[in-house]
Each structure stands twice: as C-alpha cells, then as structure tokens.
N, C-alpha and C positions, 0 to 999 in steps of 0.2 A: 462635845459628842463621843459615843463609845458604842461599841461593837456588845452586844450581849448574847451569852451563848449558854445553852442549857443542856446538858450531857446525863442522858438515863435519868432524868428526874422523877420521882415517884413520891407522892404523897398519900400514906395511909391515915384512915382513921378507925383505930380498932380494926373491923373486920370490912370496911369501907374503903376502896381505892377510890381518891379523888382524883389524881394525877398518877398515868400508869406510863411509866418508862418514855417520858417526854426527852425529844430530841429537837431543839429548835436554834435557829441560828438566825440573828438580826443584824444587819450590817450599821457601820456607821451612818447615821441621819436618815435612816429607812423609817417608814411609817407601816407600822405593820399591826393590822387589826385582827384580836382573837376573837373568833365569832364559834356559835353553837348554841344549843337550847340550853334552856335555865338546866343547871345542875351538872353541866358536862365537863367543869374542872376549869373553866377558863379563869373566874376569879382567882381560884387557888393557884393555879399557875401564876398570874400575877402577883400574889401574895409572897410567894417563895423567891420572885424577882425582888421584890421590895425589901424582904427580910421581914415581914410581919409573919410568917409562917417558916419553919424549918422544915426543909425536904427530908423525908424517911430514908431516902436514897439519892444518888446522885450529886452531881456538882454545877454548882451556877457560877458563871463567870461575866464581868463586867470590863470592858476593855481587856488586858490581859492578866487582871488578877481575880483569883479566887474568893468569892466572896459569901460562899456557903455559910460560913460561921460568923459572918460581919452583922453588926446591929443594923437597923435600916439608916441611922444617922451617918455611917459612914461608908453606904453605898454611892454615893453621888447620885440619887434617883430623888424626884419629887413626883409626888401622887397628888392626883384630881379625883375625887369620889363623886360618885350619884349624889349623897347627900352633901349639899355644898358647905352646910357647919361652919358659917361665918359668926364672929364674936357680935353680938346684938347691941352690946354697950359702946363697942369701939366703930370709930368713923371707917371710911374706905382705907386712908393711909394708913392708920393703925393695923388694919386687919391684913393689910399686903406686906407691911414690915414687920408683924410680930416675930416670924422666927428669926429675922437678922437682930433684933434687940435681944432676943434671948442667945444668939450667938456673940453678943456684944460687938457687932459691929461699930463702926463710928458714926456719928451722923451724917457726915458727909457722903460717905460711902452707900448708907442707908437711902439718902435723898436722890443719889445716881440711880441707883438700882430700881426704886419705886417709880421715878420719874420715865425711866427706860419701858418698865414692864406696863404703865399704865399706857403710854403712847402705842405700845405694841398691840394692846387689846383694846385700845380706843375708849380710855375712860378719862381724856383730859377734861378736867373741870369737875369732877365727881369726887376727888379725893377727901372733901370735906363731909360729904353725905355720910347717911347712917344707913345700914343695911336694908330698914323698913322702908327708907325713901327710893330703892331700886327696883327695877322691874328683875324678873326671873333670869332672863339674860345678862343683865348687868352683873346681877351677884355672881352668874356663873364666871362672868369674865374677871371678877374681883377674886374667886378661887383660884383660876388658872393666873393670874398675876402673880398670887402668891406664891405660885409654884416658880414662875420665872424668876424672881428675885433671888432664888437659892441658885441660879446658873447651872443647873444639874447636867450631868452628863445624858441621862435619859429621862423622858418624862414619861409615868405610867398614869392613865386615864382608865378608870374602872366606870362605864357607862355614866359618863359626866352629862349627858344630857337627855337621860331617861324621864328627869321631872319636869321638863319641859314640854310645852304644847307644840303641836305638829308642827305649825310655821315656823315657830320658834326653833325647832330643832333643825329645819333645812335653813336657816339664818347661821345658826351656830356650828354646823357644818362647813359652812364657807368659810367662816372666821377660823376654825381650826386649820384649815386647808392653808389659808393665808399664813396662818401663824408657824406652821411647819416650814413654810419657805422663807419666812423672815429670818427665823432663828437658826434653820438647818441643823436641826437635833434629831437624836432618835426619839421617836414615840412610839411606845407600845400601849395599844387603846383596845378595851374589851366591852365588846356589845353582842349583844343578841339581834340587832336591829342589821338585816344584811343591805339594807339601801344605805346605811353610814359606812358599811366595811365596802361596799363596793364602789361609793364616789369618793371616798378620803384615802383610802389605804395604796400603798405601793404594792404590799402582798397583804393576803389573807391566810391566817392560819385557821383552818375548820376543825373544831374538837368534837368530838363524840364520846360519851362514856370515860373521859380521862385521856381518851387517846388521838394524836395527832393522826387525822385523815388525809388532808392534803394542805401544803402551803404553796401558793403561787400567786402570780399577780391576778387580779378581780376576773379579768375577761378568760383567764385560763381555766379559772375553777369553773366559771360559767360554761365555756364552750367544752372544754375538755376535763369533766369531774372524773377524779382517780374511783370513784364508786359510786354506789348508789346513794348512799348516805349524802355525799355532797351533791349530786345530782337533783335530789329532792331539797335538799335545805338551801340551796343558792340558787336564787330565781323566785320571783313572785308574779304570778301563781305559779305554784309548783309543777315540775314537771310530770308529764303522765307517764304510768308505767304499765305496761301489758306484759304478763308472763306468757310464754311459749316455749317451742322446741325447735332445733335449728333443724333443718332438712337440707336434704342436696341442693334444693332450689330457694332456700332463704328460711322464712321464720314462719311457723305456723301457729296461730292461736286459736282460741275457742269462737273468735267472731270473724276473724280476717286472716288471709295470708300476706306476707310481706316478700315479694321476690328481690333476691339480692345474689349477687356471687359470694357465698361462703368462704370460697378456696383460701382468699389472704388470713382468714380468722384464724386464730389460736383456740379452735374448738372444733367437735367433730359432729356430725348429724347424730340426732338422738340427744344432745347436751340439754339441759334445761336452761333457757337463756331468758332473760327480762328484757324488753325492748324500751327504751325512753325515747319520747318525742315531747319539746316544749310547745304550748298552745300555739305560739307563734309562728310553728313549721308545719301546722296543719291549716289547709286551705279547701274552700267550698271549690268542687270540681271546676265550675263555672270560672273562677276566678286562675285558675293553673294553666301554665302555657303547656307547650309538647316538649319541655326538657325532659331530657332521660332521668334527671333527677326528681322526677315525681314518681309514687307510687300507681299502682292501678287503684280504681276507684272502691272506696268502702263505704256502702250503706247505713246511713245511721237516723235516728230522730233526735230532733231539738227537744231538750227538757225544758231549763231552764237559760232564761237570758239575764245578763249583769251588765247593763249600761255604764261605762266607767267614764264616760267624756269623749278620750280620746281613742276608745275601743271598746268592743263588746266581747264579754265572755260568753263563749255558748256552750251549755253543758248537752254533750251527745249521749244518748244509749244506741249500745250497738245490737241488742236484742229485740229491738222493736215495742218493749215496754216502757212504760213511764217511771222515772226514777225519783226519789226522794230529793229535796232540796240538801244541797252537801256543799262544804265548804271546797276550797280548790284543792285543799292537801285530800280531803276525803275523796274527789271525784279523782284525782290523780291516781289513786290506790285502789278505786274500783274496778274490776275487770270487766264490766260491760260498759264503761264510762272512759268519754275521752271530752275533755275540755279543748275548746278551739276559739283563739282569739282572732276576731274579725274587725273591718273599719267601722268607724260609726255611723256611717251611711250605708251599711249593707241591709239589702231587702233580705231579711230572715225573720220567721216568727216562731213562736213556741208550738210543738207539736207539730212540726213540719218535717217531712222527709227530704233528706238532703243527701247528697254526694260529696264526699269528701276526700282528698289524696294528702299524703304524706312528705314532706321533703326528704327524699331518701338520704341526700349529703348532711342532715341535720339529725339521723336517728342514732341514737346511743344504744349500744349493747352490753347488757351486765351479766356476769355468772349470777343465776338465781341462789345459788347456795352461799357463796362468799359474797356476792354482792361487788365483785371487783370489775372494772371497766375491761371489756373486750375491744370495742371499735367504738370511735366517734366519726360516724358517717359510713355507707356503705354502696358499694359499687354496685350498679344494675345487673341484671345478668347480660348473657352475649345477646338475646333477642330483646333488649329493652326499647331498642328505638319500635319495634312494633308494637311493644306494650304502649310507649307513649304516644304513638299514634292512635292507638285504642283511647287513650284519654282525651286527645284531640277531638277525635270522633264524637266520644261522649259529650264533651262541652259543647260542640257545633249543634248536637241534636238537640241540648237543653234551650240554646239562645236562640236556634232556627227550627223548631220542630218541623215545619213546612220541608225542610230540605232546601230553603234560599228560592225557590220559584217564585217568579213575579206573575 
C-alpha cells in the first residue's frame, strides 16, 4: 500500500489546460474514484500518476517518494484500462504472467503469484483457456489478475468496466469491492458513471474542466455538494435548479416563493440565489404531513410521466403550459419545470393539476454567480407552524372535500 499525493499538478497541451492546479491526497488502502464529464481531465490526472504523461507543473508523490520524473515501471503502480488488450495467442496463464516473465522472475515465483491472483479474481480452472473462449467479464478479470501479480503499491483503473453490458458492470462492481477488501491496497478509479463512484469508493473526487471541485465520501457529495456543478452531476436524475432572489422572508422565484429564515445565511436580501431540490424531496401535498419541514403549497401541471418500476418520474410545469419532452438534466435546468419522484402506485396522470410541497430541510442554496453552496437545508420562518397547519388543511380538503361530514 502507499499514499498518493498530487501537489499543484497542472498539465497543459499548448493552449489547452487539461489539469489545473490539482491538489489531491489519497491515503493508504483507500478506494478513490475520479469522476466527471468527458474531457474534464480525470484520465489525464491518472496518466500523470502512472507516469504515462509528465505534468507541466507540480509534483507527484507515491509513499514518501517524489516520482514526478520516474518512468512508469519504477513507480510501483499497475494499470487496468478500458481496453482489455489481452494477447489473443496466449492462454490465460501466459497473459497473467507476461509481465513477470519480462522481469525475469523465476518459475516458482511466477506460479505462486499467478495462482494467488487467479484465486482472488475467481479464475480457477481457466488458466489454460484462450481469450476468445472467455466471456467479457472473465476477460476483464484476467486483465485485473495481470495487474495483481505485480503486487503494486497502487492500482490505477481507467474505466475498466465501460465496455461491459449493464448487468455485467453491476456484477463486476461487486467483484472490485471484494478485491479491494481482500488486497487492502490503494485503488484510484476513473469513471464517468456516478453509480460506480457512489457504490464502490471511500471518497469521490469530482473534477470539472481540469479543476477539483470536491473530494468527500459519496453521501457527503450527494447531501452536501460544494457547488452547483457537484449538485447537478452527482445524483440520477439530476437535482432541480430554480433561480431566484433572496428576500427578508426567504426566496422569491418567477413561479413560487419559498419561505424560510434567511438570517443564518451568509447572503443578504437582494442577492441572486439558485435553489436546488432533488426529485425525491418534492411531494404531492396529499402525501405530506404537517411537519414544519414542508414548504407552502406549489401549484403545478403534470407534463410527462416516466414509470421506472420502483418509482415514477413526474415532469411538472409551473406556468400552466405544456412542456416538451426533456431529459432529466434538461428538465432540472428549465425555469418553469420541476422533476418529482413518486411511488410506483401513485394515482397521478398526465395533464393533471397537482399541488406539491418541498422538504425545506433538503433544500440547497447556491450563489447564482459563482455556484458555491450557501446552505444545505433551511429553517422555517417564525410562523412556520401556521404555514404547516395551512398545508395540513389543504391536504385534508383534498382528501375529504366534504369536510368529513357523515
């Protein structure tokens, strides 16, 4: 195992900055995922750690050693790539042991290491097979075993599951988690798939345009995003965003007002603020309780329903007009749209007038200009009890329009 540290690492290609002043520290035995959209610099960051590319500025330490100028073979790292790249004319044993034979290990040591690696990735009984006789998942396990036999200080994995089908990716995610526990080694994993990052990693490093946006445990990135980019990137479907202006009573937007106590915020009335709310934190008013965490009622029209099996995504328009079919990302950015997630047995139809409420404790506020987070959860105003009673009364009216008379 080894700690990995990047100090002020920058990589430029002429006028393009692929990695911008990256400071990153990964502890011994930690599983860290580098995530971000295509072209954000995550693979370039990994290549600088591996020694496949030299940083323009900054230093890289593995353990206590400055390896910035070291060639890849002297860094104590092993890489697994998206392209499995097995030798088609060699059997599994020879593919796994190829690097050891190049380094002139004796036959007994090669046998020991290959046997151990094949046990770890569950390739017993397959060492005499050829690559074309293996499934995609088995081929990927051979590539991982080829890295394991080197007994590196650090594993570097660059989207190793990207070419597998969806079911096999889920299976291999579990296998990689078992591998990490068994080897107890440092793993740096590059992916654009946030599901992989959320389920496998100890911490997630979110990168955008070559800059590190946040590095924290997965649930911290989800529940307490450092800025609007992280909030929009982590989570599927994406967080809803609504621009507004801070007032003395809360937030004012074009389509609704959200009442809360603004005093604890490091912002003043009149400041441009963006509200973020995840689809699962928006509820039909009839499903809400009288908790002070709920907002006042917001009137909306259902536009498109997307049944997902375990939930239904409901696209809401706030101005009464019908919308166009959008992706969840497009809907989250539309000023007159909200995306809500409801239970699969919810009685809800398209083109229906609905009343919804927001969970105030799950509302996120960001500076509109910089995108930096201001608050994760807001408190109700002093009269929030009265507001909640109004919500409860609205719910009772919808459930029992006759007022409960028998």
